C-alpha positions as CSV (number, residue, x, y, z in Angstrom):
1,X,0.0,0.0,0.0
2,X,1.5,3.4,-0.9
3,X,1.7,6.3,1.4
4,X,-1.3,8.2,0.0
5,X,-3.5,5.1,0.4
6,X,-2.4,4.9,4.0
7,X,-3.2,8.5,4.7
8,X,-6.7,8.0,3.2
9,X,-7.2,4.8,5.2
10,X,-6.5,6.6,8.5
11,X,-8.8,9.5,7.6
12,X,-11.6,7.0,6.8
13,X,-11.1,5.4,10.1
14,X,-11.4,8.7,11.9
15,X,-14.7,9.4,10.3
16,X,-15.9,5.9,11.1
17,X,-15.1,6.4,14.8
18,X,-16.8,9.8,15.2
19,X,-19.8,9.5,12.9
20,X,-22.1,7.7,15.4
21,X,-21.6,10.6,17.8
22,X,-22.2,13.5,15.4
23,X,-25.4,15.6,16.0
24,X,-26.7,19.1,15.5
25,X,-24.6,20.4,18.4
26,X,-21.3,18.9,17.3
27,X,-18.4,21.2,16.6
28,X,-15.6,19.6,14.6
29,X,-12.0,20.9,14.7
30,X,-10.1,20.5,11.4
31,X,-6.4,20.5,11.3
32,X,-4.0,21.1,8.4
33,X,-1.9,18.9,6.1
34,X,-2.1,16.3,3.4
35,X,-3.6,13.6,5.7
36,X,-6.2,15.9,7.1
37,X,-7.1,16.9,3.5
38,X,-8.4,13.3,3.0
39,X,-10.6,13.7,6.1
40,X,-11.9,17.0,4.7
41,X,-12.6,15.3,1.4
42,X,-14.7,12.6,3.2
43,X,-16.8,15.1,5.1
44,X,-17.3,17.3,2.0
45,X,-19.0,14.3,0.5
46,X,-21.3,13.6,3.5
47,X,-24.4,15.6,4.2
48,X,-23.5,16.2,7.9
49,X,-26.0,17.8,10.2
50,X,-23.5,19.4,12.7
51,X,-23.2,22.8,14.3
52,X,-20.1,23.6,12.3
53,X,-16.3,23.3,12.1
54,X,-13.4,25.4,13.3
55,X,-10.3,25.2,11.0
56,X,-6.7,25.6,12.0
57,X,-5.6,27.3,8.7
58,X,-6.9,29.3,5.8
59,X,-6.0,26.4,3.6
60,X,-8.2,23.9,5.4
61,X,-11.0,26.5,5.6
62,X,-10.8,26.9,1.8
63,X,-11.1,23.1,1.3
64,X,-14.0,22.8,3.7
65,X,-15.9,25.7,2.0
66,X,-17.1,23.1,-0.6
67,X,-19.2,21.4,2.0
68,X,-22.5,22.2,3.7
69,X,-20.7,22.6,7.0
70,X,-20.7,26.1,8.5
71,X,-17.2,27.4,9.2
72,X,-17.0,28.8,12.7
73,X,-14.5,30.8,14.8
74,X,-13.3,29.3,18.1
75,X,-14.8,32.5,19.6
76,X,-18.2,31.3,18.4
77,X,-18.3,28.0,20.2
78,X,-18.1,26.7,23.8
79,X,-15.9,23.7,22.9
80,X,-14.7,21.4,20.1
81,X,-16.0,17.9,20.3
82,X,-13.6,16.2,18.0
83,X,-10.3,17.6,16.6
84,X,-8.9,15.7,13.6
85,X,-5.4,16.4,12.5
86,X,-2.2,14.7,11.3
87,X,1.4,14.9,12.7
88,X,4.9,15.0,11.3
89,X,6.1,12.6,14.0
90,X,4.8,10.7,17.0
91,X,6.0,8.4,19.7
92,X,4.5,5.6,21.9
93,X,3.3,8.1,24.5
94,X,1.2,9.9,21.8
95,X,3.5,12.9,22.0
96,X,3.8,14.7,18.6
97,X,5.8,17.0,16.5
98,X,3.6,19.2,14.3
99,X,3.9,22.3,12.2
100,X,5.4,21.2,8.9
101,X,2.6,23.1,7.2
102,X,3.2,26.1,9.4
103,X,-0.2,26.0,11.3
104,X,1.2,24.8,14.6
105,X,-0.1,27.6,16.8
106,X,-3.7,27.3,15.7
107,X,-3.4,23.6,15.7
108,X,-2.3,23.6,19.3
109,X,-5.1,26.0,20.3
110,X,-7.7,23.8,18.8
111,X,-6.2,20.6,20.2
112,X,-6.2,22.2,23.7
113,X,-9.8,23.2,23.6
114,X,-11.0,19.9,22.1
115,X,-12.6,17.1,24.1
116,X,-11.1,14.4,21.9
117,X,-8.0,14.9,19.7
118,X,-7.7,12.2,17.1
119,X,-4.4,12.1,15.3
120,X,-4.3,10.4,11.9
121,X,-0.9,9.2,10.6
122,X,0.8,6.6,8.5
123,X,3.5,4.3,9.9
124,X,6.3,6.4,8.4
125,X,5.7,9.0,11.2
126,X,6.6,6.8,14.2
127,X,9.8,7.4,16.2
128,X,11.0,5.8,19.4
129,X,12.5,9.2,20.3
130,X,11.1,12.4,18.8
131,X,13.5,14.6,16.8
132,X,13.8,13.0,13.4
133,X,11.6,15.8,12.2
134,X,12.7,19.4,13.1
135,X,10.7,21.3,15.6
136,X,8.9,24.3,14.0
137,X,8.8,27.4,16.1
138,X,6.5,30.3,15.2
139,X,8.2,33.6,16.1
140,X,7.7,37.3,16.1
141,X,9.8,38.7,13.3
142,X,11.5,41.2,15.6
143,X,12.9,38.5,17.8
144,X,13.8,35.8,15.2
145,X,17.6,36.2,15.4
146,X,17.6,36.6,19.1
147,X,15.5,33.5,19.5
148,X,17.8,31.5,17.2
149,X,20.7,32.4,19.4
150,X,18.8,31.2,22.5
151,X,18.0,28.0,20.7
152,X,21.6,27.4,19.9
153,X,22.5,27.7,23.6
154,X,20.2,24.7,24.3
155,X,21.8,22.6,21.5
156,X,19.4,23.2,18.7
157,X,20.3,24.2,15.1
158,X,17.8,26.8,13.9
159,X,16.9,27.2,10.2
160,X,14.8,30.1,9.1
161,X,11.9,28.9,6.8
162,X,12.4,31.2,3.8
163,X,9.5,32.9,2.1
164,X,6.9,31.6,4.5
165,X,4.5,33.6,6.6
166,X,2.0,32.0,8.9
167,X,-1.7,32.8,8.9
168,X,-1.0,34.8,12.0
169,X,1.5,37.0,10.1
170,X,4.6,35.5,11.8
171,X,7.7,33.6,10.8
172,X,8.9,30.0,11.3
173,X,12.2,28.7,12.6
174,X,12.7,24.9,12.1
175,X,15.0,23.6,14.8
176,X,17.1,20.5,14.3
177,X,19.1,18.4,16.8
178,X,17.1,19.3,19.9
179,X,17.3,16.8,22.9
180,X,13.8,15.6,23.1
181,X,14.2,12.8,25.7
182,X,11.7,14.8,27.8
183,X,9.5,16.5,25.2
184,X,7.3,18.1,27.9
185,X,10.2,20.0,29.4
186,X,11.6,21.2,26.0
187,X,8.1,22.4,25.0
188,X,7.9,24.5,28.1
189,X,11.5,25.8,27.8
190,X,11.0,27.0,24.2
191,X,7.7,28.7,24.9
192,X,9.3,30.6,27.8
193,X,11.7,32.5,25.3
194,X,10.3,36.0,24.7
195,X,9.1,36.4,21.1
196,X,8.2,32.7,20.7
197,X,4.5,32.5,19.8
198,X,4.3,28.6,19.9
199,X,6.4,25.5,19.1
200,X,5.5,22.3,17.4
201,X,6.0,19.9,20.3
202,X,2.6,18.5,21.4
203,X,3.4,17.0,24.8
204,X,1.3,19.1,27.2
205,X,-1.7,18.3,25.0
206,X,-1.1,14.9,23.5
207,X,-3.3,13.1,21.1
208,X,-6.1,11.1,22.8
209,X,-6.3,8.6,20.0
210,X,-3.7,7.9,17.3
211,X,-4.9,6.1,14.2
212,X,-1.8,4.5,12.7
213,X,-2.3,3.3,9.1
214,X,-0.2,0.3,8.0
215,X,-0.2,-2.2,5.2
216,X,-2.3,-4.4,7.5
217,X,-4.9,-1.8,8.3
218,X,-5.4,0.9,10.9
219,X,-4.2,0.4,14.5
220,X,-5.9,2.4,17.2
221,X,-3.6,3.6,19.9
222,X,-5.5,4.8,22.9
223,X,-3.5,4.0,26.0
């Protein structure tokens, strides 16, 4: 099975899991990325009777605009029932690295305020120890170089993401070679640097369910 088929398979499983609980009061959270796009494709083809959806990026919002689902702001809703999103990397504790698409800040906000965070991935994204994928950091432009120097002090190699501006109007630094033996501590350490908006380590708010797509089907990781 090729990688795209695996992505679609995990997205289909996510819809299968949540569809029995969807109702007129349901608010969906929609992430960003190629795997999440398959989930958007699925719900675009369903005549869902839900309250609406909150999207983590303008790109996802544009794709969802083809459906009958009302696009909402997080300010319009009390909570998100199900947040569906992919990941760039994950480990056995359901900790993640996200932000390859640059939407990490909004993704982390939606994940935090969701009741159930379902992460849809293929088996190429698994690592025993996070760090194979660089950690994206959204930064205020004014502080980019100063933040990069701070990152170097803690052992990281920062690389400015050229010609990229987030939906929030900020810049991205992709950080290689960080020590992520304790992702929770590194997530907090980076976010304490002035000028950092958010980083792509999802350890404080891990996934509740990981749907891992393999050649043999989709494995549900819940505990």
